[in-house]
VOFI-888142 format. One record per atom (N, C-alpha, C, O): x, y, z. Coordinates in steps of 0.001 Angstrom, whole numbers, padded with zeros to 6 digits, always signed. Atoms other than C-alpha are relative to their C-alpha. Example, Ala and Ser with C-alpha at 12.3 -4.5 7.8 and 13.67 -1.06 7.14 Angstrom:
2
+000890-001190+000000+012300-004500+007800+000900+001200+000000+001936+001181+000665-000820-001190-000060+013670-001060+007140-000770+001090+000730-000261+002198+000899
END
This chain:
318
+000840-001196+000000+000000+000000+000000+000883+001257+000000+001929+001315+000647-000701-001281+000038+001124+003519-000777-000960+001105+000417-002143+000874+000667+000847-001147-000340-000131+006983+000045-000581+000650-001260-001110+001760-001195+000554-000515+001261-001171+007475-003602-001029-000981-000541-000779-002183-000630+001045+000826+000587-004402+006201-005087-000502+000673-001272-000726+001883-001314+000530-000504+001264-005602+006563-008649-001298-000729-000310-001306-001928-000588+001302+000543+000372-009288+006034-009278-000115+000161-001509-000188+001280-002016-000131-000111+001441-009287+005181-012945-000781-001065-000733-001254-002049-000165+000574+000959+000926-010753+003405-015904+001036-000213-001085+001438+000745-001746-001199+000301+000767-008085+001682-017952+000073+000598-001389+001152+001030-001793-000057-000454+001383-009050+002785-021482-000184+001509-000145-000165+002024-001263+000232-001443+000077-009638+006438-020617+001305+000738-000336+002312+000521+000339-001212-000773+000325-007113+008810-022297+000460+000873+001158+001660+001034+001381-000383-000859-001132-007219+011105-019271+000691-000818+001083+001660-000366+001694-000654+000869-000973-006390+008189-016980+001388-000403-000479+002324-000514+000313-001282+000390+000570-003601+007180-019321+001048+001097+000200+002211+000797+000470-000950-001103-000195-002000+010631-019055+000539+000004+001421+001729+000233+001639-000443+000008-001394-001902+010371-015264+000960-001158+000239+001972-000995+000921-000879+001160-000175-000373+006886-015406+001376+000249-000626+002397-000164-000077-001269-000296+000663+002291+008108-017844+000854+000934+000857+002070+000763+000945-000745-000929-000854+003244+010966-015497+000566-000740+001209+001721-000533+001580-000467+000749-001168+003476+008624-012513+001154-000923-000380+002117-001067+000373-001070+000899+000443+005597+006180-014511+001274+000773-000302+002373+000310+000007-001171-000797+000333+007898+008938-015755+000732+000456+001248+001953+000616+001238-000608-000440-001255+008489+010042-012175+000338-001176+000916+000838-000982+002024-000286+001226-000783+008843+006434-010937-000666+000038+001365-000063-000323+002376+000747-000093-001261+006169+007009-008295-000925-001198+000133-001715-001461-000774+000919+001127-000220+004400+003957-006846-001405+000510+000315-001561+001594+000878+001387-000412-000251+000606+004115-006634-000893-001233+000016-000553-002280-000535+000985+001081-000080-002413+001953-005895-001201+000328-000881-001655+001471-000949+001113-000196+000925-005218+001462-008361-001332-000316+000666-001474-001306+001383+001393+000279-000339-008905+001729-007612-000756+000033-001314-000992+001104-001873+000586+000083+001331-010624+000520-010747-001469+000429+000052-002245-000054+000876+001367-000511+000095-013811+002359-011671-000673-000667-001191-000222-000528-002328+000764+000626+001073-016326+000344-013668-001110+000951-000420-002182+001000+000184+000948-001038+000406-018094+003081-015541-001323-000566-000481-002366+000071-000330+001262+000578+000482-020643+000724-017091-000924-000396+001151-002118-000627+000964+000805+000256-001194-021772-000001-013526-000283+001291+000772-000868+001276+001855+000211-001325-000595-021821+003756-012764+000667+000140+001369+000131+000767+002283-000741-000130-001263-019206+003412-010018+000335+001466+000301+000430+001862+001463-000404-001393-000210-018291+007061-010553-001151+000878+000485-000962+002069+000737+001121-000743-000541-021760+008095-009394-000444-000537+001360-001484-000151+001895+000312+000515-001325-021698+006145-006169+000361+001057+001055+001288+001841+000850-000212-001041-001026-021860+008267-002949+001440+000089+000485+001965+001186+000678-001367-000061-000518-018400+007249-001745+000963+000637-001002+001940+001271-000603-000869-000624+001010-016834+008345-005058-000315+001487-000154+000588+002303-000334+000401-001405+000133-018832+011580-005273+000513+000845+001161+000646+002063+001039-000597-000749-001108-017430+012515-001862+001398+000475-000371+001826+001551+000045-001329-000393+000454-013988+012572-003475-000084+000968-001182+000643+001960-001236+000100-000781+001235-015049+014026-006817-001480+000282-000281-002143-000524-000934+001434-000293+000147-018489+015734-006764-000454+000055-001460-001641-000116-001740+000399-000076+001392-018410+016102-010553-000214-001377-000625-000802-001495-001700+000187+001357+000493-018330+012331-010990+000828-000338-001215+000476-001243-001972-000861+000276+001153-015540+012433-013562+001140-000930+000394+001444-001102+001575-001124+000921-000193-012658+009992-013977+001162+000532-000846+000943+000938-001987-000467+000616-001251-009795+009917-013040-000074+000965+001177-000370+002150+001028-000208-000778-001214-009377+011096-009464+001264-000529+000661+001430-001737+000831-001286+000381-000585-005939+011099-007849+000063+000524+001430-000203+001699+001681-000070-000364-001421-005457+011122-004077+001419-000260+000483+001948-001359+000316-001335+000137-000564-002081+011756-002421+000059+000740+001314-000184+001945+001377-000087-000589-001350-001605+012342+001307-001273+000761+000356-001213+001823+000976+001273-000612-000341-005291+013178+001617-000436+001128-000923-001555+001626-000796+000357-001056+000941-005224+015774-001171-000567-000625-001267-000002-001566-001823+000716+000550+001150-007635+015143-004030+000188+000907-001202-000042+002115-001135-000108-000714+001272-006914+016153-007613-000923-000687-000987-000732-001859-001310+001000+000623+000863-009842+015572-009946+000078+000486-001444-000765+000128-002266-000150-000493+001376-008597+017371-013079+001320-000517-000554+002389-000141-000073-001226+000553+000569-006122+015451-015198+000773+001038-000792+001973+000883-001018-000668-001051+000795-005360+018598-017209+000390+001193+000847+000708+002256+000313-000289-001128-000874-004701+020758-014174+001441+000467-000196+002366-000344-000214-001312-000581+000273-001765+023120-014790+000502+000689+001265-000262+001418+001897-000550-000691-001167+000525+024299-011974-000066+001522-000160-000114+002034-001278+000133-001453+000017+000323+027985-011028+001109+000664-000808+000843+001599-001562-001117-000602+000722+003782+028787-012414-000203-000097-001503+000070+000844-002248+000248+000156+001426+002836+027354-015782-001141+000888-000472-001112+001408-001588+001097-000892+000361-000414+029307-015758+000494+001429-000177+000069+002129-001096-000540-001349+000105+001518+032516-015160+000801+000159-001283+000657+001148-002002-000799-000061+001218+003974+031737-017943-000884-000021-001238-000613+000678-002215+000914+000065+001135+001133+030857-020273-000714+001332-000187-000927+001776-001315+000648-001305+000097-000604+034138-019429+000926+001053-000588+000514+001871-001411-000969-000955+000547+002564+036117-020124+000229-000250-001489+000360+000688-002276-000185+000330+001423+003022+034284-023403-001188+000495-000827-001015+001016-001929+001195-000455+000721-000576+035064-024401+000021+001500-000201-000321+001999-001273-000064-001460+000118-000082+038752-023664+001068+000419-000996+000857+001315-001813-001114-000368+000873+003266+038869-025454-000322-000255-001463+000160+000458-002343+000331+000336+001389+001803+037269-028563-001380+000509-000404-001907+000107-001441+001344-000494+000313-001510+039151-028475+000016+001020-001135-001014+001259-001765-000090-000955+001107-000248+041729-030984+000088-000784-001307+001089-001444-001583+000066+000783+001227-001273+040245-034304+000562+000755-001202+001145+000144-002098-000574-000785+001086-000305+043086-036617+000162+001448+000459-000523+001897+001378-000246-001385-000371+000997+046632-036422+000607+000780-001149+001289+000224-002011-000535-000881+001034+001881+049569-038601+000260+001370+000612-000612+001945+001263-000383-001326-000505+003720+052777-037697+000562+000808-001173+001417+000330-001918-000527-000879+001048+004320+055679-040065+000258+001385+000585-000536+001907+001367-000374-001330-000472+006069+058967-039402+000525+000804-001183+001353+000326-001957-000467-000875+001082+006576+061850-041791+000334+001368+000576-000299+001829+001525-000448-001314-000464+008354+065166-041334+000409+000835-001209+001194+000396-002049-000348-000942+001060+008571+068138-043672+000478+001306+000625-000189+001867+001494-000557-001243-000506+010750+071161-042983+000452+000867-001172+000834+000356-002225-000454-000902+001055+011608+074210-045019+000231+001395+000538-000261+001751+001609-000196-001395-000366+012790+077786-044865+000155+000849-001264+000672+000403-002287-000064-000941+001117+012548+080788-047130+000910+001153+000391+000640+001861+001362-000993-001026-000304+015545+083158-047201+000048+000993-001163+000708+000729-002168-000034-001000+001078+014943+086278-049323+001357+000696-000063+002059+000791+000944-001277-000688+000166+017939+088142-050721+001161-000920-000258+002301-000461-000329-001060+000974+000274+019905+084938-051398+000418+000138-001471-000421+000011-002364-000454-000353+001353+022048+085685-054476+000704-001137-000734+001009-001005-001920-000766+001070+000626+023781+082373-055157-000869-000849-000928-002075-000983-000716+000696+000897+000910+022840+080062-058016-000164-001371+000646+000617-001762+001513+000233+001354-000478+021423+076623-057326+000803-000960-000858+000661-000974-002080-000858+000921+000736+023924+073940-058286-000164-001419+000456-001244-001820+000891+000031+001403-000376+024795+070349-057551-000283-000145+001497+000319+000547+002319+000410+000234-001394+023178+069065-054312-000572+001256+000641-000432+001457+001847+000756-001110-000563+021212+072268-053898+000738+001291+000147+000141+002273+000589-000706-001263-000107+023924+074886-053988+001032-000012+001101+001498-001068+001526-001094-000139-000967+026405+076214-051459-000257-000761+001310+000588-001556+001721+000249+000771-001231+024768+074901-048258-000490-001398-000339-001691-001664-000288+000380+001341+000465+024815+071266-049408-000692-000839+001071-001294-001866+000759+000641+000783-001060+023562+070072-046020-001509-000081-000191-002148-000996+000328+001434+000037+000240+020046+070889-047183-000386-001229-000809-001494-001747-000666+000293+001177+000822+020268+068020-049654-000128-001251+000847-000701-002246+000403+000056+001155-000889+020616+065654-046689-000976+000214+001153-000913-000481+002167+001071-000182-000968+017660+067023-044732+000236+001051+001063-000648+001282+001888-000269-001008-001027+019307+069724-042625-000864+001237-000232-001088+001654-001369+000757-001241+000076+017204+072781-041827+000553+001007+001013-000200+001763+001627-000628-000926-000921+019701+074713-039730-000159+001428-000513-000162+001669-001720+000138-001416+000369+019274+078484-039697+001336+000486-000600+002361+000514+000081-001250-000366+000681+021825+079715-042261+000105+001506-000249+000914+001933-001072-000033-001442+000286+021176+083458-042114+001385+000585+000246+001918+001288-000613-001328-000549-000291+024474+084315-040428+001062-000598-000920+001969+000108-001363-000954+000641+000917+026381+081774-042554-000076+000635-001380+000949+000900-002008+000178-000616+001308+024891+083270-045716+000560+001422-000025+001140+001851-001023-000498-001377-000070+025775+086786-044581+001532+000020-000010+002144+000794-000746-001467+000011-000096+029390+085932-043669+000667-000440-001301+001791-000034-001595-000562+000470+001274+029929+084195-047018-000391+000890-001181-000061+000586-002328+000374-000915+001067+028464+087093-048982-001066-000537-000930-001094-000185-002109+001050+000581+000837+025460+085116-050229-001263+000858-000036-002177+000583-000813+001186-000843-000055+022954+087859-049368+000252+001318-000727+001389+001666-001044-000110-001306+000654+022223+091209-051007+000835+000944+000866+000976+000721+002068-000836-000943-000726+024443+094145-050020-000764+000734+001085-001986+000861+001011+000660-000693-001122+023736+096060-046799-000543+001351-000425-000102+001949-001406+000554-001333+000211+021682+099195-046672+000554+000953+001047+001007+000529+002110-000323-001035-000982+022521+102451-044947-001293+000332+000715-002209+000879+000100+001276-000199-000688+019850+102668-042263-000447+001454+000032-001618+001728+000294+000359-001413-000061+019968+106491-042436-000335+000597-001370-001060+001587-001460+000132-000639+001311+020034+107116-046184-000722-000851-001047-001300-000292-001979+000566+000825+001058+018759+104090-048168-001417-000463+000334-001890-000345+001464+001366+000499-000181+015339+102608-048660+000013-001234+000909+000935-002049+000858+000066+001104-000968+014255+100151-045958-000158-001330-000728-001000-001465-001616+000029+001314+000649+014877+096535-046956-001052-000845+000715-000774-001396+001781+001133+000635-000663+011508+094945-046137-000244-001386-000582-000984-001535-001555+000180+001373+000410+011709+091173-046532-000268-000855+001242+000096-000472+002354+000367+000870-001124+010445+088300-044358+000649-001369-000146+000475-002062-001149-000591+001342-000066+012428+085227-043419-001021-000922+000675-001664-000519+001643+001000+000906-000580+010252+082176-042658+000538-001424+000050+001348-001833-000782-000322+001413-000155+010637+078590-041448-001291-000754+000277-002172-000248+000972+001177+000827-000208+008053+075808-041500+000426-001387+000461+001492-001879+000089-000267+001349-000493+007911+072458-039743-001317-000746+000106-002297-000215+000631+001212+000823-000019+005354+069652-040117+000391-001416+000408+001241-002039-000228-000260+001358-000489+005380+066371-038157-001319-000750+000103-002309-000215+000601+001214+000819-000062+002838+063572-038459+000357-001423+000398+001263-002034-000169-000202+001368-000489+002666+060261-036580-001327-000747-000085-002353-000271+000400+001166+000889+000064+000209+057457-037348+000433-001406+000377+001502-001861-000031-000292+001404-000269+000104+053956-035923-001296-000770+000212-002304-000211+000643+001134+000903-000185-002281+051009-035834+000530-001356+000460+001426-001925-000164-000334+001326-000497-001972+047820-033790-001295-000771+000239-002283-000212+000713+001141+000867-000262-004392+044914-033617+000411-001059+001010+001355-001816+000785-000280+000948-001066-004424+042864-030420-001164-000976+000118-002319-000626-000126+001014+001017-000275-006278+039661-029654+000371-000708+001293+000938-001801+001260-000418+000576-001288-005806+038997-025913-000773-001246+000372-000240-002126+001048+000809+001178-000279-008649+036482-025696-000786-000352-001252-000879+000441-002189+000763+000472+001148-010748+034483-028095-001213+000897-000233-001872+001321+000717+001180-000755+000441-013426+036416-030020+000062+001482+000350-000956+002170+000268-000112-001426-000309-012091+039830-028976+001211+000585-000718+002347+000189-000458-001073-000735+000667-010052+042080-031251+000017+001425+000519-001033+002053+000658-000159-001378-000465-008693+045393-029982+000880+000742-000998+002042+000384-001195-000760-000852+000908-007603+048010-032508+000468+001229+000765-000347+001989+001290-000572-001185-000637-005264+050615-031044+000561+000884-001104+001496+000504-001809-000409-000918+001054-004877+053598-033341+000396+001339+000608-000191+001789+001592-000449-001307-000475-003062+056850-032839+000326+000916-001158+000809+000473-002200-000301-000994+001023-002702+060036-034832+000397+001290+000688-000280+001751+001606-000465-001259-000588-000739+063162-034004+000641+000855-001092+001460+000377-001876-000532-000938+000988+000048+066213-036116+000450+001273+000720-000285+001841+001528-000529-001255-000528+002240+069172-035177+000501+000850-001164+001218+000368-002041-000534-000945+000985+002889+072221-037316+000537+001219+000735+000016+001621+001775-000636-001169-000623+005114+075186-036523+000519+000913-001104+001219+000465-002012-000431-000995+000987+005724+078355-038531+000622+001191+000718+000072+001702+001694-000698-001150-000579+008185+081124-037728+000306+000993-001108+000776+000613-002181-000316-001057+000971+008541+084434-039547+000607+001189+000742+000232+001495+001874-000693-001134-000618+010792+087420-038858+000494+000940-001095+000919+000526-002173-000510-001011+000927+011719+090661-040545+001495-000214-000243+002265-000369+000704-001404+000186+000361+015021+090252-042415+000543+001299-000573+000005+001835-001542-000587-001246+000473+017220+093298-042855+001514-000056+000171+002013-000382+001249-001459-000073-000039+020916+093633-043710+000386+001473+000085+000079+002251-000818-000326-001411-000227+022304+096902-042308+001516+000204-000050+002291-000737+000120-001415-000375+000067+025625+098693-042653+000602+000018+001394+000038+000584+002331-000707-000041-001276+028122+098104-039868+001492+000240-000197+002292-000026+000701-001394-000272+000291+031389+099129-041555+000714-001136-000701+001843-000952-001156-000630+001128+000688+032117+095693-043048-000568-000107-001413-001537+000563-001770+000460+000153+001382+031722+094573-046631-001319-000754-000103-002060-000586-001072+001230+000808+000067+028877+092179-045803-001149+000604+000790-002312+000297+000533+001053-000557-000839+026997+094197-043213-000371-000945+001128+000345-001905+001416+000455+000801-001141+025051+092734-040314-001504-000173-000073-002220+000664-000622+001440+000244-000053+021643+091215-039768-000612+000744+001172-000065+000764+002275+000712-000721-001049+019184+093285-037808-001072-000932+000574-002062-001244-000088+000949+000906-000649+017382+091013-035347-000920+000735+000969-001560+000104+001811+000811-000767-000940+015579+093827-033545-001494-000252-000194-002277-000117+000747+001418+000275+000247+012274+092935-035203-000379-001309+000689+000349-002293+000560+000379+001225-000709+010405+090361-033083-000407-001108-000969-000956-000851-002041+000407+001166+000793+009871+086861-034444-001455-000332+000321-001895-000220+001465+001413+000354-000152+006285+085775-034979-000134-001504-000245+000175-001999-001328+000057+001458+000083+005632+082104-034293-001425-000498+000203-002107-000073+001135+001332+000599-000108+002427+080116-034844+000135-001509-000172+001176-002004-000604-000026+001451+000153+001536+076440-034829-001355-000614+000241-002263+000039+000757+001215+000771-000224-001170+073807-034735+000373-001365+000564+001457-001890+000310-000237+001302-000619-001481+070586-032787-001321-000753+000051-002339-000212+000483+001186+000853-000110-003963+067728-033072+000447-001402+000373+001500-001864-000066-000348+001334-000444-003972+064318-031442-001263-000771+000338-002267-000178+000732+001119+000851-000395-006313+061391-030858+000145-000379+001469+001249-000375+002015-000025+000353-001426-007247+060336-027337-001120-000996+000275-002204-000888-000298+000980+001041-000319-009088+057334-025872-001042+000531+000980-000700+000948+002087+001099-000425-000863-012492+058278-024430-000955-001165+000268-002086-000946+000702+000895+001141-000086-013899+054738-024329-000475-000269+001424-001522-000885+001625+000382+000249-001391-013983+054685-020520-001308+000680+000360-001999+000236+001277+001245-000717-000282-016891+057153-020582-000952-000046-001195-001866+000771-001302+000804+000064+001220-018426+056082-023892-001480-000216+000291-002330+000216-000488+001397+000305-000319-021622+054898-022173-000523+000827+001176-001534+000485+001790+000422-000908-001080-021867+057721-019616-000865+001103-000583-000658+001537-001716+000893-001058+000451-024597+060332-019866+000779+001265-000355+001609+001731+000426-000734-001166+000482-023357+063315-021885-000185+001230+000871+000770+001975+001092+000256-001161-000867-025009+065934-019648+000789-000111+001302+001307+000881+001816-000755+000202-001242-023381+064391-016577+001486+000243-000230+002162+000812+000627-001410-000237+000307-019977+064448-018252+000292+001485-000145+001324+001971+000319-000209-001444+000173-020382+068089-019211+000004+000712+001346+000809+001616+001572+000029-000592-001337-021300+068990-015641+001273-000329+000771+001786+000506+001515-001248+000383-000646-018263+067042-014405+001153+000853-000497+002003+001273+000288-001053-000840+000560-016026+068992-016760-000049+001402+000606+000996+001971+000925+000142-001339-000579-017408+072294-015412+000521+000018+001442+001150+000985+001874-000447+000058-001398-016712+071168-011837+001515-000171+000082+002135+000304+001033-001441+000234-000017-013156+070097-012715+000792+001280-000279+001984+001337+000025-000743-001209+000369-012250+073602-013929+000652+000674+001199+001786+001145+001108-000575-000641-001188-011724+074965-010433+001184-000800+000535+002159-000223+001017-001110+000843-000455-009512+071994-009527+001231+000238-000870+002342+000378-000358-001117-000229+000922-007367+072506-012636+000595+001387+000206+001815+001551+000170-000482-001368-000208-007150+076265-012006+000879+000082+001246+001919+000741+001230-000807+000005-001226-005877+075677-008455+001335-000698-000221+002363-000249+000285-001250+000710+000291-003305+073165-009725+000956+000887-000799+002144+000965-000488-000850-000860+000830-002021+075574-012377+000582+001150+000806+001735+001530+000603-000496-001098-000820-001737+078382-009832+001141-000470+000905+002118+000254+001097-001055+000535-000856+000339+076162-007514+001244-000355-000807+002367-000120-000358-001127+000426+000817+002511+074809-010338+000800+001167-000551+002022+001085-000675-000670-001142+000620+003296+078202-011839+000347+001106+000982+001201+001945+000695-000212-001081-000956+003199+080398-008738-000719+001284-000379-000527+002316+000263+000743-001178+000446+000914+082806-010597-001324+000087+000757-001815-000922+001263+001293-000147-000673-002277+084228-009087-001075-000826-000695-001066-000967-001918+001048+000836+000577-005324+082023-009574-000929+000795-000900-001602+000228-001762+000836-000837+000860-007130+084981-011134+000435-000073-001458-000356+000204-002360-000492+000087+001370-004946+084449-014193-000454-001241-000734-000204-001380-001932+000480+001227+000625-006548+081070-014847-001523-000037+000089-002101-000681+000965+001454-000076+000020-010141+081803-015689-000637-001325-000363+000008-002192-000952+000698+001258+000242-012744+079064-015942-000170-000304-001478-000382-001459-001848+000154+000207+001438-012982+079560-019705+001314+000140-000765+001316+000199-001995-001287-000123+000678-009268+079874-020424+000419-001353-000575+000015-002408-000086-000429+001219+000679-007607+077359-022719+000789-000905+000929+000627-002125+000880-000832+000800-000901-005137+076223-020042-000828-000795+000995-000406-001860+001445+000871+000676-000965-008021+075267-017732-000969-000948-000697-001180-002071-000239+001039+000785+000668-010611+073976-020190+000521-001324-000555-000122-002363-000408-000488+001222+000641-008428+071475-022025+000279-001124+001005-000215-002234+000802-000198+001093-000972-007178+069492-018967-001300-000439+000668-001482-001625+000943+001284+000357-000610-010672+069645-017426-000811-000890-000934-001435-001857-000495+000709+000809+000993-012180+068271-020627+000599-001399-000083-000132-002389-000089-000666+001287+000105-009572+065499-020878-000283-000873+001222-000513-002075+001090+000227+000762-001224-010064+064471-017246-001432-000532+000055-001657-001692+000399+001405+000393-000092-013864+064399-017440-000357-001071-001020-000980-002076-000680+000451+000894+001068-014281+062648-020764+000870-001249-000153+000483-002179-000861-000798+001226+000004-011459+060132-020279-000142-000762+001311+000438-001836+001468+000200+000663-001276-012571+059255-016747+001213+000032+000898+001400-000863+001722-001233-000107-000782-009285+060430-015214-000198+000885+001226-001176+001626+001328+000023-000803-001215-008563+062023-011854+000500+001412-000326+001608+001552-000842-000441-001359+000321-008407+065849-012215+001231+000437+000778+001924+001370+000371-001191-000338-000778-005705+065951-009533+001268-000623-000583+002377-000279-000175-001152+000685+000574-003454+063715-011657+000134+000196-001503+001168-000144-002079-000053-000175+001452-004290+064626-015253+001116+000969-000374+001368+001945+000333-001072-000866+000474-001441+066183-017216-000568+001357-000406-001471+001431-001240+000506-001341+000320-001987+069952-017354+000663+000579-001240+000290+001665-001685-000600-000464+001245+000253+070292-020405-000984-000117-001153-001880-000961-001133+000930-000012+001125-001491+071031-023677+000311-001088-001012-000546-001435-001826-000394+000983+000996+000441+068406-025650+000128-001371+000648+000512-001492+001812-000117+001385-000452+000360+064620-025324+001057-000695-000842+001091-000530-002061-001075+000663+000720+003360+062481-026239-000487-001219-000777+000040-001531-001845+000458+001240+000630+001410+059334-027109-001476+000138-000351-002329+000087+000535+001409-000025+000405-001786+059670-029148-000562-001405+000011+000147-002360-000307+000579+001339-000073-004196+056786-028703-001498+000062-000239-002179+001002+000170+001432+000173+000182-007611+055656-029791-000262-001497+000000+000362-002248-000750+000278+001417-000146-009089+052310-028787-001311-000362-000690-002322+000321-000526+001206+000533+000620-011576+050349-030860-000100-001476+000351+000793-002262+000033+000215+001391-000352-013000+047106-029490-000914-000633-001040-001978-000095-001349+000813+000703+000982-014321+044652-032039-000333-001390+000543+000549-002235+000691+000432+001310-000445-016356+041728-030757-000411-000791-001245-001439-000503-001857+000242+000707+001248-016223+039260-033609-001061-001089+000147-001548-001615-000854+001109+000933-000227-018747+036902-032024-000432+000145+001455+000103+000983+002182+000484-000097-001376-020618+036340-028769+001098-000420+000968+001758-001442+000776-001027+000299-000993-018308+036429-025760-000592-000837+001123-001765-000692+001468+000459+000751-001155-018532+033958-022912+000117+000860+001252+000572+002002+001182+000062-000787-001231-018881+035068-019298+001382+000497+000422+001528+001661+000794-001349-000406-000412-015135+035108-018517+000544+001090-000913+001249+001989-000454-000460-001026+000935-014454+037152-021661-000660+001336+000297-000013+002382+000229+000691-001240-000340-017098+039696-020692+000590+000630+001259+000689+001854+001355-000647-000526-001204-015469+040020-017266+001317+000676-000356+001648+001725+000196-001277-000590+000420-012121+040687-018965-000231+001365-000646+000479+002323-000341+000296-001273+000674-013639+043420-021178-000417+001049+001007-000025+002212+000905+000434-000956-001019-015299+045006-018161+001178+000568+000780+001248+001775+001013-001193-000463-000728-011997+045163-016245+000868+000885-000878+001458+001857-000406-000819-000805+000927-010236+046509-019338-000534+001415-000107+000229+002380-000052+000587-001336+000139-012681+049384-019738+000164+000807+001292+000378+002018+001241-000154-000720-001261-012462+050253-016038+001422+000489+000205+001640+001479+000903-001403-000368-000199-008656+050425-016238+000446+001111-000922+001530+001660-000726-000392-001027+000960-008609+052916-019119-000136+001391+000600+000152+002383-000071
END
């Protein structure tokens, strides 16, 4: 007699798996043969060990294991990590950037690789105004007291665009599309004037202020509040404005009067916090987001109960 008992039916594949494991480990065991055609597995004494009435049942030192496919906890964790790691089924990332500058008064001819500043041919957009002046590439200087004012505008442009799409399948019958889009534009313009300073090339007059404008757009996940009443969300946003205003006043040291309830600095973080379901005390008060994101859940068929629980937890965590 041993402290291991296997309640089994000889031709059962599940029983065979248990016997193979015991043999591989050279573990002795005692057999209790279950005659299924006599419904031994539904007898009261067997149901006390295995209420489901399935075969096999393995007993060791008083501990009952009734699932032949039972996986140890460590293996379950590893399997879960593997599932998450391989849940990304496809992905696409694209990034584009366009830069340019307009320099009036440039007198040089365009030649091989774009002319004198050949770095432009390789994507450089460094400000070359002083370089052009020192090399005599610009028009001659004016006498600020006697000549006509040289009224030209130097300008620079910058355009950045990021797009990405990933498709995840963390569980059966659930596809998650993660999409992001972000666009930044920046334009700078400044009066350009070459004035006399006693040298042959003159000097650039930077006294005129530079005028800079830009645009920014980004996607953001609002799925956490997708099924919340719109009027309630709007009221929440209005209430968050005072919290954001107080945070900005503390962060900047400026008087709170400078952050009105309808100012852009207050409205945008309040809107993001309310409609994304975030805490107004923790939401980023910056106007720009580094990672654009938009979540789309696609249920490709009916989900079982465990899958619905997973989706519910996912939405609550967003």
